[in-house]
C-alpha positions as MATLAB code, in Angstrom:
seq = 'XXXXXXXXXXXXXXXXXXXXXXXXXXXXXXXXXXXXXXXXXXXXXXXXXXXXXXXXXXXXXXXXXXXXXXXXXXXXXXXXXXXXXXXXXXXXXXXXXXXXXXXXXXXXXXXXXXXXXXXXXXXXXXXXXXXXXXXXXXXXXXXXXXXXXXXXXXXXXXXXXXXXXXXXXXXXXXXXXXXXXXXXXXXXXXXXXXXXXXXXXXXXXXXXXXXXXXXXXXXXXXXXXXXXXXXXXXXXXXXXXXXXXXXXXXXXXXXXXXXXXXXXXXXXXXXXXXXXXXXXXXXXXXXXXXXXXXXXXXXXXXXXXXXXXXXXXXXXXXXXXXXXXXXXXXXXXXXXXXXXXXXXXXXXXXXXXXXXXXXXXXXXXXXXXXXXXXXXXXXXXXXXXXXXXXXXXXXXXXXXXXXXXXXXXXXXXXXXXXXXXXXXXXXXXXXXXXXXXXXXXXXXXXXXXXXXXXXXXXXXXXXXXXXXXXXXXXXXXXXXXXXXXXXXXXXXXXXXXXXXXXXXXXXXXXXXXXXXXXXXXXXXXXXXXXXXXXXXXXXXXXXXXXXXXXXXXXXXXXXXXXXXXXXXXXXXXXXXX';
ca = [
    -134.232  243.648  -84.960;
    -131.526  242.899  -87.669;
    -129.008  245.840  -88.018;
    -127.747  245.047  -91.234;
    -128.939  247.970  -93.883;
    -130.447  245.509  -96.328;
    -134.023  246.922  -96.078;
    -133.842  248.761  -99.498;
    -132.884  245.658 -100.896;
    -135.672  243.529  -99.877;
    -138.420  247.161 -101.049;
    -136.461  247.280 -104.272;
    -137.040  243.196 -104.842;
    -140.797  244.098 -103.602;
    -140.957  246.681 -106.048;
    -139.667  244.266 -108.708;
    -142.310  241.733 -108.029;
    -144.745  244.662 -108.393;
    -143.270  245.266 -111.812;
    -143.282  241.701 -113.182;
    -146.421  240.345 -111.617;
    -146.523  236.783 -111.267;
    -147.788  233.719 -112.963;
    -151.120  232.098 -111.440;
    -152.157  229.631 -114.216;
    -149.912  227.631 -116.946;
    -152.437  229.700 -119.483;
    -151.290  233.141 -117.672;
    -147.500  231.654 -118.182;
    -147.979  231.074 -122.303;
    -150.184  234.017 -123.214;
    -148.939  237.087 -120.786;
    -145.763  238.387 -122.195;
    -144.022  240.819 -119.204;
    -141.280  241.334 -121.282;
    -142.781  244.494 -122.274;
    -142.376  245.837 -118.751;
    -138.590  245.231 -118.815;
    -137.496  246.111 -122.668;
    -137.636  249.758 -121.979;
    -134.784  251.647 -122.941;
    -134.341  252.336 -119.513;
    -134.498  249.251 -117.505;
    -131.398  246.885 -118.899;
    -128.811  249.820 -118.609;
    -127.006  249.163 -115.162;
    -125.601  246.588 -113.386;
    -127.944  248.005 -110.393;
    -130.928  247.097 -112.443;
    -129.455  243.462 -113.004;
    -129.363  242.938 -109.490;
    -132.845  244.002 -109.024;
    -134.303  241.877 -111.275;
    -132.501  238.862 -110.226;
    -133.441  239.596 -106.564;
    -137.037  238.508 -107.159;
    -135.382  234.407 -108.034;
    -134.734  234.097 -104.162;
    -138.703  233.883 -103.764;
    -138.191  230.308 -105.254;
    -136.810  229.753 -101.954;
    -139.738  228.987  -99.794;
    -137.578  229.065  -96.403;
    -139.935  229.138  -93.454;
    -142.615  230.709  -95.121;
    -143.901  234.119  -96.230;
    -146.142  236.303  -94.027;
    -149.318  234.081  -92.252;
    -148.305  231.101  -94.676;
    -147.715  227.731  -92.729;
    -144.591  227.766  -91.088;
    -142.208  224.475  -92.043;
    -142.308  226.055  -95.553;
    -139.628  222.908  -96.354;
    -142.730  221.130  -96.856;
    -143.362  222.601 -100.167;
    -141.712  219.668 -101.958;
    -144.553  217.929 -103.827;
    -146.885  221.139 -103.932;
    -148.203  222.021 -100.078;
    -148.157  219.181  -98.403;
    -146.389  216.743  -95.531;
    -146.013  213.562  -96.868;
    -142.777  212.451  -94.657;
    -142.223  209.999  -92.241;
    -140.520  211.832  -89.616;
    -143.462  214.481  -88.653;
    -146.687  214.163  -89.088;
    -149.353  217.554  -89.801;
    -151.617  219.088  -87.151;
    -154.366  219.899  -89.225;
    -154.817  216.925  -91.272;
    -153.236  213.494  -92.225;
    -152.231  214.257  -95.826;
    -152.428  211.201  -97.838;
    -151.315  210.302 -101.243;
    -152.935  211.628 -104.123;
    -155.282  209.186 -106.099;
    -156.511  211.278 -108.993;
    -154.692  213.604 -111.375;
    -155.063  217.431 -110.105;
    -155.616  220.123 -112.622;
    -152.845  222.414 -111.866;
    -150.521  222.911 -109.736;
    -149.505  226.598 -108.721;
    -146.322  225.476 -106.223;
    -144.431  224.388 -108.854;
    -145.341  223.585 -112.454;
    -146.282  226.981 -113.308;
    -144.316  228.819 -110.494;
    -141.090  227.439 -111.943;
    -142.037  227.881 -115.769;
    -142.410  231.328 -114.923;
    -138.884  231.743 -112.960;
    -137.567  229.878 -116.064;
    -138.666  232.190 -118.262;
    -137.448  235.190 -116.252;
    -133.808  233.088 -116.345;
    -134.097  233.241 -120.323;
    -134.977  236.903 -120.539;
    -131.893  237.905 -118.099;
    -129.508  235.616 -120.044;
    -130.913  237.538 -122.973;
    -130.306  240.822 -121.849;
    -127.326  240.475 -119.715;
    -125.183  240.602 -122.274;
    -126.027  244.221 -123.588;
    -125.511  245.806 -120.054;
    -122.678  248.264 -119.838;
    -121.092  246.637 -116.702;
    -117.626  245.088 -115.958;
    -116.845  241.231 -117.814;
    -116.454  239.721 -114.239;
    -119.773  240.828 -113.133;
    -121.335  240.337 -116.447;
    -120.254  236.763 -115.940;
    -121.362  236.831 -112.315;
    -125.138  237.563 -113.323;
    -125.205  235.177 -116.267;
    -123.871  232.319 -114.178;
    -126.752  233.735 -111.584;
    -129.355  232.898 -114.183;
    -127.830  229.358 -115.140;
    -127.811  228.494 -111.520;
    -131.813  229.076 -110.966;
    -132.570  228.371 -114.466;
    -130.616  224.645 -113.826;
    -131.188  224.561 -110.007;
    -135.296  225.127 -111.614;
    -135.512  222.563 -113.810;
    -133.742  220.114 -111.234;
    -136.635  220.459 -108.987;
    -138.873  219.814 -112.231;
    -137.353  216.725 -113.404;
    -137.487  216.016 -109.307;
    -141.341  215.798 -109.024;
    -142.402  215.300 -112.759;
    -139.641  213.396 -114.361;
    -139.712  214.232 -118.267;
    -140.675  217.463 -118.671;
    -140.345  220.217 -121.509;
    -137.133  222.191 -121.637;
    -136.641  225.403 -123.300;
    -133.335  227.401 -122.937;
    -134.398  230.569 -124.982;
    -136.643  233.499 -123.909;
    -140.028  232.336 -126.357;
    -142.398  235.267 -127.164;
    -146.301  234.242 -126.858;
    -146.335  233.147 -130.616;
    -143.083  231.101 -130.907;
    -144.301  227.374 -131.911;
    -141.354  226.205 -129.447;
    -143.817  227.366 -126.497;
    -145.224  224.196 -127.078;
    -142.533  221.558 -127.397;
    -142.929  218.090 -126.038;
    -141.323  216.842 -123.276;
    -137.915  215.897 -122.707;
    -136.767  212.795 -121.362;
    -135.589  213.380 -117.749;
    -132.019  212.023 -118.116;
    -131.524  214.644 -120.599;
    -132.671  217.251 -119.020;
    -130.421  216.261 -115.899;
    -127.237  216.118 -118.366;
    -128.072  219.678 -119.247;
    -128.999  220.439 -115.408;
    -125.454  219.224 -113.956;
    -123.458  220.749 -117.406;
    -125.147  224.287 -116.491;
    -124.795  224.374 -112.861;
    -121.039  224.100 -113.568;
    -120.788  226.431 -115.889;
    -122.388  228.691 -113.197;
    -120.061  228.024 -111.001;
    -117.366  228.769 -113.176;
    -118.893  232.027 -114.117;
    -120.057  233.357 -110.482;
    -118.157  235.179 -108.055;
    -116.417  233.764 -104.986;
    -118.941  235.781 -102.833;
    -121.719  238.078 -102.892;
    -123.151  239.736 -100.249;
    -122.182  236.929  -98.275;
    -124.687  234.434  -97.757;
    -127.541  236.332  -98.672;
    -127.367  236.148 -102.521;
    -126.286  233.119 -104.335;
    -122.594  232.617 -105.493;
    -119.864  230.255 -106.541;
    -120.092  228.133 -104.019;
    -123.983  228.193 -103.970;
    -123.613  226.451 -107.749;
    -121.412  223.789 -106.038;
    -124.028  223.132 -103.458;
    -126.807  222.800 -106.035;
    -123.946  220.661 -108.097;
    -123.483  218.434 -105.391;
    -126.892  217.856 -104.685;
    -128.124  217.244 -108.298;
    -125.287  214.793 -108.837;
    -126.447  213.084 -105.698;
    -129.554  212.746 -106.670;
    -129.140  211.505 -110.294;
    -126.471  208.892 -109.149;
    -128.478  207.088 -106.605;
    -132.002  207.799 -108.622;
    -130.146  205.964 -111.596;
    -129.067  202.897 -109.287;
    -132.127  202.488 -107.328;
    -134.882  203.421 -109.644;
    -133.455  202.766 -113.457;
    -130.958  199.926 -112.305;
    -127.991  201.953 -113.817;
    -124.529  202.806 -113.240;
    -124.790  206.190 -111.256;
    -121.034  206.166 -109.922;
    -120.175  208.987 -113.019;
    -122.597  211.260 -110.957;
    -121.552  210.305 -107.278;
    -118.261  211.024 -108.484;
    -119.138  214.717 -109.751;
    -121.291  215.285 -106.562;
    -117.511  214.330 -104.424;
    -115.578  216.621 -106.629;
    -118.789  219.288 -106.286;
    -118.507  218.871 -102.218;
    -114.952  218.759 -102.285;
    -114.728  222.276 -103.945;
    -116.986  223.691 -100.304;
    -115.174  221.564  -98.006;
    -111.761  222.786  -98.920;
    -112.722  226.419  -98.690;
    -111.793  227.587  -95.661;
    -113.998  230.201  -94.880;
    -116.728  227.823  -94.348;
    -116.766  226.399  -90.754;
    -119.625  224.489  -88.920;
    -121.597  226.371  -86.433;
    -120.689  225.421  -83.088;
    -124.230  225.615  -82.279;
    -126.605  222.915  -84.406;
    -129.753  224.300  -83.130;
    -128.622  227.933  -84.136;
    -128.930  226.891  -87.639;
    -132.691  227.069  -87.010;
    -133.941  229.720  -84.855;
    -131.178  232.631  -85.314;
    -132.832  235.910  -85.926;
    -129.602  236.384  -88.184;
    -128.066  234.059  -90.220;
    -125.766  236.922  -92.539;
    -122.083  236.057  -92.697;
    -122.801  232.433  -90.387;
    -120.015  230.238  -91.795;
    -121.911  227.195  -91.835;
    -124.698  228.749  -94.371;
    -123.726  228.678  -97.964;
    -127.478  230.629  -98.847;
    -129.921  231.754  -96.493;
    -133.530  233.268  -96.766;
    -133.539  236.607  -94.771;
    -136.341  237.909  -92.881;
    -136.621  241.305  -91.345;
    -139.264  242.566  -89.382;
    -141.999  244.396  -91.027;
    -140.644  243.800  -94.568;
    -140.868  240.188  -94.963;
    -141.991  237.847  -92.419;
    -143.098  234.338  -91.633;
    -145.389  232.480  -89.046;
    -143.090  229.447  -88.052;
    -142.403  230.237  -84.639;
    -145.924  230.759  -83.945;
    -147.182  227.487  -85.018;
    -144.312  225.598  -83.194;
    -144.190  227.741  -79.764;
    -147.626  228.691  -79.334;
    -150.748  226.959  -78.075;
    -151.393  225.923  -81.453;
    -150.949  222.218  -81.683;
    -148.167  221.355  -83.511;
    -146.723  218.849  -85.816;
    -145.717  215.690  -84.296;
    -142.685  213.590  -84.662;
    -143.099  210.376  -84.952;
    -142.239  206.936  -83.090;
    -139.999  205.947  -86.571;
    -138.343  209.168  -86.622;
    -137.629  209.101  -82.889;
    -136.467  205.666  -82.781;
    -133.934  206.890  -85.435;
    -131.966  208.626  -82.834;
    -128.588  206.541  -81.697;
    -127.186  206.686  -78.250;
    -123.885  209.015  -77.692;
    -121.858  206.131  -78.423;
    -122.618  205.906  -81.904;
    -125.194  202.730  -81.677;
    -128.569  202.593  -82.915;
    -131.080  201.587  -79.726;
    -132.002  198.327  -80.873;
    -127.785  197.638  -79.893;
    -126.582  200.405  -77.844;
    -126.903  198.156  -74.522;
    -129.241  198.634  -71.543;
    -126.526  200.964  -69.741;
    -126.997  202.921  -72.667;
    -130.702  202.877  -73.512;
    -133.072  202.479  -70.894;
    -136.315  202.471  -72.833;
    -138.937  205.073  -73.600;
    -141.275  204.593  -70.529;
    -140.786  207.784  -69.058;
    -139.751  211.279  -71.128;
    -136.224  210.851  -68.728;
    -135.709  207.256  -69.732;
    -136.069  208.403  -73.624;
    -133.929  211.209  -74.010;
    -131.335  209.826  -71.596;
    -127.744  208.981  -73.526;
    -129.408  209.846  -76.369;
    -128.056  211.745  -79.518;
    -128.538  215.619  -78.434;
    -130.278  216.860  -81.746;
    -132.948  214.512  -80.197;
    -133.323  216.897  -76.998;
    -132.682  220.046  -79.240;
    -135.079  219.135  -81.743;
    -137.987  218.146  -79.722;
    -138.978  219.295  -75.601;
    -136.934  216.506  -73.612;
    -138.333  217.045  -70.437;
    -142.044  217.125  -70.894;
    -144.507  215.305  -73.432;
    -147.676  217.839  -74.723;
    -150.540  216.337  -76.392;
    -154.164  216.813  -76.765;
    -155.664  216.733  -73.299;
    -152.462  217.530  -71.508;
    -150.544  220.567  -72.625;
    -147.330  222.145  -70.566;
    -145.702  225.336  -70.276;
    -147.370  229.353  -70.086;
    -148.508  228.845  -74.200;
    -150.071  225.541  -73.443;
    -147.940  223.590  -76.086;
    -149.415  220.468  -77.099;
    -148.150  217.669  -80.495;
    -149.911  215.758  -82.297;
    -148.028  212.797  -81.320;
    -146.651  214.189  -77.920;
    -143.352  215.236  -79.076;
    -143.349  219.230  -78.903;
    -141.137  221.238  -81.115;
    -138.351  222.837  -80.114;
    -135.756  223.472  -82.547;
    -137.331  226.597  -84.031;
    -137.577  228.445  -80.449;
    -135.544  231.530  -79.958;
    -136.047  232.702  -76.080;
    -134.946  236.324  -76.960;
    -137.972  236.652  -79.602;
    -140.483  237.085  -77.203;
    -143.732  239.123  -77.151;
    -146.115  239.794  -80.116;
    -143.737  239.099  -82.867;
    -143.941  235.454  -82.084;
    -147.252  234.520  -80.885;
    -148.576  237.163  -83.847;
    -149.265  235.051  -87.305;
    -146.642  236.811  -90.081;
    -144.487  238.491  -87.498;
    -141.346  235.876  -87.058;
    -138.527  237.056  -88.310;
    -135.928  234.035  -87.937;
    -133.901  233.329  -90.775;
    -134.046  230.128  -92.777;
    -130.795  228.022  -94.165;
    -131.165  226.856  -97.634;
    -127.776  225.477  -98.490;
    -124.832  224.335  -95.786;
    -121.830  222.914  -95.256;
    -123.273  220.309  -93.114;
    -125.326  218.842  -95.872;
    -121.972  219.387  -98.392;
    -120.549  217.053  -95.755;
    -123.434  214.248  -96.173;
    -123.406  214.325  -99.552;
    -119.842  213.829  -99.898;
    -120.147  210.852  -97.674;
    -122.952  209.260  -99.407;
    -120.833  209.727 -102.196;
    -118.269  207.762 -100.755;
    -120.352  205.008  -99.564;
    -122.469  204.431 -102.459;
    -119.481  204.340 -104.472;
    -117.877  201.682 -102.559;
    -114.971  203.645 -102.019;
    -115.289  205.392  -98.236;
    -112.178  205.240  -96.324;
    -111.751  206.437  -92.818;
    -110.310  209.430  -93.995;
    -113.455  210.129  -95.927;
    -115.542  209.558  -93.354;
    -113.611  212.434  -90.630;
    -113.372  214.764  -93.909;
    -117.225  214.843  -93.722;
    -119.774  212.937  -91.767;
    -117.819  212.936  -88.602;
    -117.197  216.531  -88.141;
    -121.566  216.715  -88.255;
    -121.287  213.552  -85.692;
    -118.577  215.354  -83.559;
    -120.592  218.756  -83.693;
    -123.557  216.500  -82.614;
    -121.496  214.957  -79.693;
    -121.805  211.428  -80.965;
    -118.863  208.799  -80.915;
    -117.629  209.003  -84.756;
    -117.755  206.236  -87.712;
    -115.147  203.819  -88.867;
    -115.508  201.823  -91.896;
    -113.669  199.399  -94.066;
    -115.563  200.151  -97.037;
    -118.937  198.248  -96.838;
    -119.419  198.212  -92.772;
    -119.739  200.359  -90.183;
    -118.515  201.042  -86.567;
    -118.883  203.057  -83.641;
    -116.547  202.893  -80.181;
    -115.035  199.823  -81.431;
    -118.114  198.174  -82.302;
    -119.806  197.078  -85.429;
    -123.144  198.632  -86.241;
    -125.909  196.346  -86.842;
    -128.968  197.879  -86.726;
    -132.340  195.322  -86.903;
    -134.268  197.787  -88.818;
    -131.499  197.697  -91.533;
    -132.612  194.209  -92.455;
    -136.203  194.613  -91.484;
    -139.016  193.316  -93.675;
    -139.509  197.321  -94.439;
    -136.604  197.205  -96.181;
    -136.703  194.098  -97.898;
    -139.675  195.304  -99.951;
    -137.082  198.090 -101.648;
    -133.582  196.044 -101.301;
    -131.374  195.976  -97.838;
    -128.476  198.361  -98.461;
    -124.927  197.748  -96.470;
    -124.186  198.900  -93.204;
    -122.580  202.131  -93.963;
    -124.903  203.587  -96.392;
    -127.414  202.622  -93.776;
    -125.809  204.822  -90.961;
    -125.160  207.717  -93.993;
    -128.490  207.889  -94.633;
    -129.796  207.819  -90.838;
    -127.077  210.723  -90.245;
    -129.186  212.725  -92.616;
    -132.550  211.947  -91.609;
    -131.254  213.215  -88.132;
    -128.864  216.489  -89.182;
    -131.798  217.583  -91.259;
    -134.799  216.457  -89.140;
    -136.296  220.195  -89.886;
    -135.689  219.922  -93.816;
    -138.975  218.070  -94.994;
    -138.536  218.754  -98.363;
    -134.869  217.256  -98.395;
    -136.133  214.448  -96.214;
    -138.746  213.737  -98.758;
    -136.358  213.950 -101.658;
    -134.192  211.231  -99.658;
    -136.921  208.891  -99.659;
    -137.980  209.239 -103.198;
    -134.604  208.995 -104.570;
    -133.523  206.194 -102.518;
    -136.748  204.402 -103.585;
    -138.114  204.046 -100.157;
    -141.697  205.551 -100.515;
    -142.961  202.180  -98.145;
    -141.526  204.515  -95.514;
    -144.995  206.830  -95.889;
    -147.246  203.571  -95.882;
    -149.061  203.265  -92.425;
    -149.796  199.443  -93.323;
    -146.014  198.600  -94.268;
    -144.541  200.810  -91.600;
    -147.161  201.403  -88.715;
    -144.788  203.415  -86.532;
    -144.966  205.936  -89.088;
    -148.471  206.847  -87.455;
    -147.227  206.508  -83.813;
    -145.660  209.374  -81.143;
    -144.338  208.988  -77.793;
    -145.107  206.376  -75.391;
    -147.184  208.515  -72.885;
    -149.113  205.321  -71.519;
    -152.535  206.213  -69.892;
    -153.572  209.724  -71.426;
    -154.852  212.424  -69.627;
    -158.690  212.752  -70.895;
    -160.182  211.171  -73.969;
    -158.817  213.592  -76.758;
    -155.619  211.550  -77.539;
    -155.682  207.679  -78.661;
    -152.990  205.403  -77.894;
    -152.063  201.869  -78.781;
    -151.984  198.899  -76.774;
    -148.317  199.852  -75.578;
    -149.397  203.314  -74.748;
    -147.595  204.984  -77.812;
    -149.820  207.969  -79.246;
    -151.944  207.232  -82.137;
    -151.659  209.982  -84.370;
    -154.493  209.518  -86.679;
    -156.046  206.533  -84.871;
    -158.642  206.283  -87.361;
    -156.451  207.230  -90.797;
    -154.445  204.669  -92.979;
    -152.107  205.941  -95.651;
    -151.248  204.221  -99.008;
    -147.942  204.631 -101.107;
    -147.756  203.678 -104.665;
    -145.212  203.329 -107.323;
    -146.769  206.067 -109.218;
    -146.570  208.736 -106.436;
    -142.620  208.482 -107.164;
    -143.924  211.152 -109.268;
    -146.322  213.931 -109.260;
    -148.918  213.963 -112.295;
    -148.691  216.600 -114.606;
    -151.210  218.981 -114.675;
    -153.967  217.678 -116.388;
    -154.962  221.879 -117.705;
    -151.827  221.726 -119.119;
    -152.068  218.443 -120.970;
    -155.167  220.098 -122.329;
    -153.831  222.852 -123.627;
    -150.810  221.463 -125.129;
    -153.512  219.233 -126.584;
    -154.824  221.775 -128.244;
    -151.812  222.881 -130.142;
    -151.357  219.404 -131.333;
    -148.689  218.654 -128.650;
    -149.209  215.028 -126.498;
    -147.835  215.794 -123.220;
    -147.756  212.676 -121.719;
    -149.096  212.027 -118.395;
    -146.890  209.989 -115.879;
    -147.059  206.353 -115.591;
    -150.361  205.574 -113.217;
    -151.628  208.898 -113.270;
];
């Protein structure tokens, strides 16, 4: 049980949610006017009311989910889905969509509702009686949420409607046509910088947004835009990459932020309040706000499965890929003992290193089973046992949202992409992450990467799969690998990375067969699990998945296209849909 006295904050947040209501369709967003619930003379009168109003904004961060919604809510990047290359769902093999959806409640409607709240907040905060410092802070909070929400809309949909004004129902601007994604991203980046300039250095430690949360978001947005322009548009993204470096350094140079000694502790801790690595966390509290992540990953429920593609990405402790590490380091994957021997310790912290569990052969007192044989351990906290773990909607471990480790790897990637990376840059960033993990640091000449004095030459880097969309240099490849491993649980982050790098082919089972394979178990026990000719679990033996270029963007909800059309505005559908 958490001892910090914040229950009243959460209860107030939910009270605010009840007052505010929530949009359940785009037509609700366009016709309902929640302003009458907030424009009375008694609401916009105090700092406490402004703070209470802002709390509902944090619900846009799914964290580990709410209540009995499925754990691992990082998955909600493209709506409610699991389209990544690292692990597959226990419930169904999600296909890339073929036809355009009519609605998308988890992004389009929800995000525009949040943007409207931010616009109202920006209109009202200047009228509230409080100190200039606090007034600027909450203006910055609103700008942070508005900008980051537009960033996520652009990631998902590309060109989208944009407004920075609180609009009444009859305002013609409600049905403004979409603006180009590049124009919106420039607004996003400028506004995140404004937010960072306005916000306080610290506000409620790391459970509400502050100056450094804005810098973390700015680092993410600039890295995304710089690499998207390079790999999708063939443009020079260096200006954005330099901004990503600068934003990252604002956090890296703050001595208050330090890496946790325990990497796993970021993902299974009951309490992240005040954690020096966490820039922003989603807090959970018993009987107030809880989730079901541990219930899904540490009970007899069939779990998600780590893929062979992901497992083979873990280097050996000497820092070299398994294909290059040598027989003394990598002894094969005939058994679990061999698979995990001398490997990056994060591998054995993410999934159980001693036992494979699959349909027909569970293990442990709770009969743990995975779709792929690799059973997730990352979220398990042995101190949280009993009904609060085994009952859905009763888990209360906190979820990290922005972390110093992500900032370090943003910086390293920006340097690698710019072609300016030095050994000092690596020591400032990625090597801190690798040292914490327990693997050898990297050195570079700006293009190549070495570990333990051996130049890394991973054959997967130049494989036919990589050649489909372009081979990157060895340093960029190793930085990308580090992101994959360090954030193995951050599925939305992994998907965003894959999409901005234009590597959607990783998700295609015909081009990347290892994405539908799991652990090498040999001959399975029983007939429920199928293996290939080499003894690897076939996660979905009768299913395939195809990735098409149109899947880099979601379709614009067709209901909204029709709604705009009725108002005489052509809201264009994304290419291929």
